[in-house]
C-alpha positions as CSV (number, residue, x, y, z in Angstrom):
1,M,-20.2,-9.8,11.8
2,D,-20.0,-7.0,14.3
3,A,-23.0,-8.3,16.6
4,V,-21.1,-11.6,17.0
5,L,-17.7,-9.9,17.7
6,T,-18.9,-7.1,20.1
7,S,-21.2,-9.4,22.3
8,T,-18.6,-9.6,25.2
9,A,-17.4,-6.2,26.2
10,G,-13.7,-5.8,26.2
11,P,-11.4,-3.3,27.7
12,A,-11.3,0.4,26.4
13,R,-9.2,1.8,23.7
14,R,-6.3,4.0,24.8
15,A,-7.2,7.6,23.1
16,D,-3.6,8.7,24.3
17,C,-1.9,5.9,22.2
18,P,-1.2,7.2,18.6
19,K,-2.7,4.2,17.1
20,A,-5.8,4.3,19.5
21,M,-5.0,0.5,20.6
22,T,-6.5,-1.5,23.2
23,Y,-4.2,-4.5,23.1
24,G,-0.9,-2.9,23.2
25,P,2.1,-2.7,23.3
26,C,2.7,-2.9,19.6
27,G,6.2,-3.8,18.3
28,G,7.2,-0.3,17.9
29,V,8.5,0.3,21.5
30,N,12.0,1.9,21.5
31,P,14.6,0.4,23.9
32,D,14.1,3.1,26.3
33,G,10.4,2.4,26.6
34,T,9.5,5.5,24.2
35,C,6.9,5.2,21.3
36,E,8.1,5.0,17.8
37,V,5.7,7.6,16.9
38,A,6.3,10.3,19.4
39,P,9.2,11.0,21.8
40,T,7.0,10.1,24.8
41,P,6.8,6.8,26.8
42,C,4.5,4.1,25.7
43,V,1.0,4.4,27.2
44,F,0.8,0.7,27.8
45,L,3.9,0.3,30.1
46,D,2.0,1.7,33.0
47,E,-0.5,-1.0,32.8
48,A,-0.8,-4.7,33.9
49,L,0.2,-6.7,30.8
50,P,-0.9,-8.4,28.8
51,V,-4.1,-6.9,28.1
52,R,-6.8,-9.6,28.2
53,W,-8.6,-10.6,25.2
54,P,-12.2,-11.0,26.5
55,G,-13.5,-14.0,24.3
56,L,-14.1,-17.4,25.3
57,P,-11.2,-19.3,27.0
58,A,-10.0,-22.6,25.1
59,S,-11.4,-24.6,27.8
60,A,-15.0,-23.7,26.6
61,G,-14.7,-26.3,24.1
62,V,-15.1,-24.0,21.1
63,T,-13.1,-24.9,17.8
64,A,-11.9,-22.8,15.2
65,P,-13.8,-23.0,12.0
66,A,-12.5,-25.2,9.3
67,I,-9.9,-23.8,7.0
68,A,-11.9,-22.5,4.0
69,T,-9.2,-22.5,1.3
70,T,-7.4,-25.2,-0.4
71,A,-3.9,-23.4,0.0
72,G,-4.6,-22.8,3.6
73,S,-5.2,-26.7,4.1
74,E,-2.1,-27.5,2.5
75,V,-0.1,-25.2,4.6
76,L,-1.4,-27.0,7.6
77,D,-0.7,-30.2,6.1
78,I,3.1,-29.4,5.7
79,L,3.2,-27.9,9.1
80,A,2.1,-31.1,10.5
81,H,5.1,-33.1,9.1
82,R,7.9,-30.6,8.7
83,P,8.9,-26.9,9.0
84,L,7.1,-24.3,6.9
85,I,9.6,-22.6,4.5
86,M,8.1,-19.1,3.6
87,T,9.8,-16.1,1.8
88,G,9.0,-12.7,1.2
89,F,7.6,-11.7,-2.3
90,P,9.8,-8.9,-3.7
91,G,8.2,-7.1,-6.4
92,R,7.6,-3.5,-7.9
93,A,4.5,-1.8,-6.4
94,M,1.5,-1.4,-8.7
95,D,3.1,-3.7,-11.3
96,S,1.2,-6.7,-12.2
97,D,3.4,-8.2,-14.6
98,D,6.3,-8.2,-12.2
99,V,4.1,-10.3,-9.7
100,A,4.3,-13.1,-12.5
101,R,8.0,-12.7,-12.8
102,T,8.8,-13.1,-9.5
103,A,6.4,-16.0,-9.1
104,D,8.3,-17.8,-12.0
105,V,11.4,-17.5,-10.0
106,L,10.1,-18.5,-6.4
107,R,7.6,-21.2,-7.6
108,G,8.5,-24.7,-6.4
109,S,11.2,-23.6,-3.9
110,M,9.1,-22.6,-1.1
111,D,5.9,-23.3,0.7
112,A,4.2,-19.8,0.7
113,A,5.2,-16.3,0.0
114,L,4.4,-13.3,2.1
115,S,3.3,-10.2,0.7
116,G,3.2,-7.6,3.5
117,D,3.3,-3.9,3.9
118,A,6.2,-2.5,2.2
119,G,7.6,0.5,4.3
120,R,9.2,2.0,1.4
121,S,6.1,2.3,-0.9
122,R,2.8,2.4,1.3
123,T,0.8,2.5,-1.9
124,Q,0.2,-0.8,-3.4
125,F,-2.4,-2.8,-4.9
126,S,-5.1,-4.1,-2.5
127,P,-4.2,-7.4,-0.3
128,S,-6.8,-9.1,-2.2
129,Y,-5.7,-8.1,-5.8
130,R,-2.0,-8.9,-4.7
131,A,-3.4,-12.4,-3.4
132,A,-5.3,-13.1,-6.8
133,L,-2.1,-12.3,-9.0
134,M,0.0,-14.4,-6.9
135,A,-2.3,-17.4,-6.8
136,R,-3.0,-17.1,-10.4
137,S,1.1,-17.5,-10.7
138,G,0.9,-20.5,-9.2
139,V,2.3,-19.2,-5.6
140,R,0.5,-20.0,-2.1
141,A,0.0,-16.3,-1.2
142,W,0.3,-15.5,2.3
143,V,-0.9,-11.9,2.4
144,G,-0.5,-9.0,4.9
145,L,-3.6,-7.1,5.9
146,N,-3.2,-3.9,7.9
147,T,-5.6,-1.7,10.1
148,R,-3.8,1.5,9.5
149,D,-5.5,2.1,6.1
150,R,-8.9,0.5,6.3
151,N,-11.8,0.6,8.6
152,R,-13.8,-2.5,9.6
153,V,-16.1,-2.3,6.6
154,A,-13.2,-2.2,4.2
155,L,-11.2,-5.0,6.2
156,D,-14.4,-7.3,6.3
157,G,-14.5,-7.1,2.5
158,E,-10.6,-7.5,1.9
159,L,-11.1,-10.6,4.3
160,A,-14.0,-11.9,2.1
161,A,-12.0,-11.3,-1.1
162,L,-9.1,-13.2,0.3
163,R,-11.3,-16.1,1.3
164,D,-12.8,-16.0,-2.2
165,V,-9.5,-16.1,-4.2
166,G,-8.1,-18.8,-2.2
167,V,-5.3,-17.1,-0.1
168,A,-3.1,-19.5,1.9
169,G,-3.0,-17.4,4.9
170,V,-3.6,-13.9,6.1
171,H,-1.0,-11.9,8.2
172,C,-3.2,-9.8,10.7
173,V,-1.1,-6.5,11.5
174,T,-2.0,-3.2,13.2
175,G,0.6,-1.8,10.9
176,D,3.2,1.2,11.2
177,H,1.7,4.5,12.0
178,T,1.4,6.9,8.7
179,R,4.0,9.3,10.2
180,T,6.5,6.7,9.2
181,G,7.2,5.5,5.7
182,D,6.6,7.5,2.4
183,R,3.0,8.6,2.9
184,T,2.9,10.9,5.8
185,D,0.2,12.8,4.0
186,A,-2.4,9.9,4.7
187,Q,-4.6,9.9,7.7
188,P,-4.4,6.9,10.0
189,V,-7.5,4.7,10.5
190,F,-6.8,2.0,13.2
191,D,-10.4,1.3,13.5
192,L,-9.5,-2.2,14.4
193,E,-6.0,-3.5,15.3
194,S,-4.2,-7.0,15.0
195,T,-6.0,-8.6,18.0
196,T,-9.6,-7.6,16.8
197,L,-8.9,-8.4,13.1
198,L,-7.7,-11.9,13.8
199,P,-11.2,-13.3,14.9
200,R,-12.7,-11.7,12.0
201,A,-10.4,-13.7,9.6
202,S,-10.6,-17.0,11.6
203,A,-14.4,-16.7,11.7
204,L,-14.2,-16.8,7.6
205,G,-12.2,-20.0,7.9
206,L,-8.9,-18.1,6.9
207,L,-5.7,-19.4,8.1
208,T,-4.2,-16.5,10.1
209,S,-0.8,-15.3,11.4
210,F,0.2,-12.3,13.5
211,A,3.4,-10.5,14.2
212,E,5.6,-10.2,17.8
213,S,8.8,-8.3,18.3
214,P,10.3,-10.3,21.0
215,D,13.1,-7.8,21.8
216,A,10.6,-4.9,22.2
217,P,9.9,-3.5,25.4
218,P,8.2,-5.1,27.8
219,V,10.2,-8.2,26.9
220,E,8.7,-10.1,29.8
221,A,5.2,-9.4,28.6
222,R,5.5,-10.5,24.9
223,G,4.9,-14.3,25.4
224,G,1.3,-13.2,27.1
225,R,0.8,-11.2,24.4
226,V,1.2,-14.0,21.9
227,R,-1.4,-16.0,24.1
228,E,-3.9,-13.4,24.0
229,K,-3.6,-13.1,20.1
230,Q,-3.7,-17.0,19.9
231,R,-7.0,-16.9,22.0
232,A,-8.4,-14.3,19.6
233,G,-7.9,-16.5,16.6
234,G,-4.2,-16.5,15.5
235,R,-2.6,-19.7,14.5
236,L,1.0,-18.9,13.8
237,C,3.4,-16.1,15.2
238,L,5.7,-14.5,12.6
239,T,8.5,-12.5,14.6
240,Q,10.6,-9.6,13.7
241,Y,14.4,-10.6,13.9
242,C,15.3,-11.2,17.2
243,G,19.1,-12.4,17.7
244,D,20.6,-15.8,18.0
245,A,19.0,-19.0,18.1
246,D,19.3,-19.2,22.0
247,D,17.5,-15.7,22.1
248,V,14.5,-17.3,19.9
249,A,14.5,-20.3,22.4
250,R,14.1,-17.9,25.2
251,F,11.2,-16.1,23.7
252,I,9.5,-19.5,22.9
253,D,10.2,-20.5,26.7
254,R,8.4,-17.2,27.7
255,C,5.5,-18.0,25.2
256,A,5.1,-21.5,26.7
257,A,5.2,-20.3,30.3
258,A,2.3,-17.9,29.4
259,D,0.5,-20.9,28.1
260,A,1.0,-19.7,24.4
261,R,1.2,-22.8,22.0
262,V,1.2,-21.5,18.5
263,P,4.2,-22.5,16.1
264,V,6.7,-19.5,16.0
265,L,8.2,-18.7,12.5
266,P,11.2,-16.5,13.1
267,G,12.4,-14.2,10.6
268,V,15.5,-14.8,8.7
269,P,17.3,-11.8,7.2
270,L,18.5,-12.2,3.6
271,V,21.0,-9.6,2.4
272,V,22.7,-9.7,-0.7
273,D,24.0,-6.1,-1.5
274,R,24.9,-3.0,0.5
275,D,21.4,-1.2,0.0
276,G,19.8,-4.2,1.5
277,A,22.4,-4.2,4.5
278,E,21.8,-0.5,5.2
279,L,18.0,-1.0,5.0
280,L,18.0,-4.0,7.4
281,A,20.2,-2.0,9.9
282,S,17.5,0.6,9.9
283,F,14.5,-1.6,11.0
284,H,12.7,-0.9,14.2
285,A,12.9,-3.4,16.8
286,A,14.9,-5.9,14.9
287,T,17.8,-7.4,16.6
288,L,20.3,-9.2,14.2
289,P,22.1,-12.2,15.0
290,T,25.7,-11.7,16.5
291,G,28.1,-10.1,14.2
292,Y,25.8,-10.5,11.2
293,L,26.2,-7.1,9.7
294,R,29.9,-7.0,10.5
295,R,30.4,-10.1,8.4
296,L,28.3,-8.9,5.4
297,F,30.2,-5.7,5.0
298,A,33.8,-7.4,5.4
299,A,32.8,-10.1,2.8
300,R,34.5,-9.7,-0.4
301,D,31.3,-11.3,-2.0
302,M,28.4,-10.1,-0.3
303,H,25.8,-12.0,-2.3
304,R,27.3,-15.2,-1.6
305,E,28.1,-14.4,2.1
306,G,24.6,-13.3,2.7
307,I,23.2,-16.7,1.2
308,R,25.8,-18.4,3.4
309,L,24.7,-16.7,6.6
310,A,20.9,-16.8,6.0
311,L,21.4,-20.8,5.7
312,A,23.2,-21.1,8.7
313,Y,20.8,-18.9,10.7
314,A,17.9,-20.7,9.5
315,R,19.4,-24.2,10.2
316,S,20.0,-23.0,13.8
317,L,16.5,-21.7,14.0
318,L,15.1,-24.9,13.0
319,E,16.6,-26.9,15.4
320,V,14.9,-24.8,18.3
321,P,11.9,-26.7,19.9
322,G,8.6,-24.8,19.0
323,V,10.2,-23.2,15.8
324,G,7.5,-24.4,13.3
325,G,9.4,-22.9,10.2
326,V,10.9,-19.6,9.1
327,V,10.3,-16.6,7.2
328,I,13.1,-15.5,4.8
329,A,13.0,-12.0,3.9
330,G,14.7,-8.7,3.5
331,A,15.1,-5.8,1.0
332,A,15.8,-5.8,-2.9
333,R,17.3,-3.2,-4.7
334,D,15.0,-1.4,-7.1
335,G,15.1,-2.9,-10.3
336,D,16.8,-6.2,-8.9
337,E,13.6,-7.6,-7.5
338,Q,13.7,-10.9,-9.4
339,A,17.5,-11.1,-8.9
340,Y,16.9,-10.9,-5.1
341,A,14.0,-13.7,-5.8
342,R,16.6,-16.1,-6.9
343,A,18.5,-15.7,-3.9
344,L,15.4,-16.3,-1.8
345,A,14.7,-19.3,-4.0
346,K,18.1,-20.7,-3.4
347,V,17.9,-20.5,0.4
348,A,14.2,-21.9,0.5
349,A,15.1,-24.8,-1.6
350,E,18.1,-25.7,0.4
351,L,16.0,-25.5,3.5
352,G,13.5,-28.0,2.0
353,G,10.8,-25.5,0.9
354,G,8.6,-26.7,-1.9
355,S,9.3,-30.6,-1.3
356,S,6.4,-32.7,-0.6
């Protein structure tokens, strides 16, 4: 695999970037232009952006491999005739029985469930094992794979296993640095990054997505960065929370101006209790809809108001041209994972998730 993927020389990695990235900036640039890891300016802000992916252009006539998994093909079929309704997948880390319990709640209400990198518990089952547990429980698994914790050999093994278990899709992310989260004792790897992981997944016939933070500096370069990830093999763009529907529309316009045409699935925050609201307020590079937290904290019934707000916001997003669906997610209070899953299921079903 390496011989094929490195046949075209690309730009050099930035040794002065804490993640040693090539195709930065990541989504962790603070509003003042500083790095999320160190109080210094992001090293990519002095470059001509976006950093260009050196692979063959679309005009070369190279087509992506056929999707190798049934679940991935089903997702593409859904996208062809209606918006994709994806949810998060709340569950206790390292608890296989909890996967089945959450799946029992979500099954039939959404189209796919995203099991990604949990900031509060970085030590989790491997992505391929989580995917196997989810698929066994009857849920289309969309699984996050980060490059922070694994070198390219381990990543290639995970990708092969994800294909083998029939994953619906792989969310290819660079990942937050180990200086954040609950495992600051771990050494970061970053042998690859999102942009160089995407072609490895695509080459195996896996349906891929990638992340983008539309409001992280430099805002004007984010559309071009989406284009480069699309050229590298990305098929869907999953965004961080990025404001009102008009703000999402402006981001999609920036993508179109940069000739990025992948469907965009904005994040829809779902908060049903005070703990979740406080955690959401701490998310890096997240811009919530106008008045969102104020309305939540003022509500007599935060659970009901959280569901109402999520539905209203999601419906406004689904009217934006270029939006291919939504990802409904947030945070569950420890011990309340299935209760939170029921709220996710309610919102997803009302938006048409799980329907034919």
